[in-house]
N, C-alpha and C positions, 0 to 999 in steps of 0.2 A: 603688711599683707602676707600672711603666712599661716603657720600652724594654729594660731589663736584666733584668726579672723573667721567669723561666723558666715561671711558672705562668699567665701571662696571654697572650691572643691577640696583643697588641701586642709582648710580649717574644718570643713564638715567631716572629713575622715578622722581628723585628730579628736574632734568632739564626739564622734560616732553618732552623727545625726544626718538627716536627709532634708532636701529642699530643692530649690530651682537649680542651684549650682551642682548638686549631687542627687539626682532623682533616685528614688528607691528601686525602680525597675529600669536600669540603664540599658538593658539589652532588648527592650520591647520593640517589636517590629511595627512599622507604620503601615497601615492598610489604607489604600486609596479607594475612593468610591467606585472607580471603574473596575477594579479588581473584584469588588464585592458583587456588582451587578452582572458582570460577564459570566455566562455559563459555558462550561467546556462542551465542545461538540462530542456527542456520544454516538458511536456507530452501532447500528442495530445489526444483529446477526441475520443472515439470510434465512428465510423460513425453511424449516426442515420438513420434508414430506413425511406424513405419518406412515409408519411401517405396518404392513399388513401381516397378520398371523399366517403361518404356513398352512396350506390346504390340508385338511384332514383326509386320511385314507379311509375308504369305506370298510366296514368290518366284513371279513370273509367268512 
């Protein structure tokens, strides 16, 4: 059970192959169903009053 064994991780690295003992994407993150369905709470900004244009001065 060592470098030549195809069923162990050490053997997989020696042979340079992948499988159950040595998955190709070893750092893959596991996503749970609750994390996918939960939506983050988004705060809405307070409504901003529309700015009025300054009053025009009458022509003299």
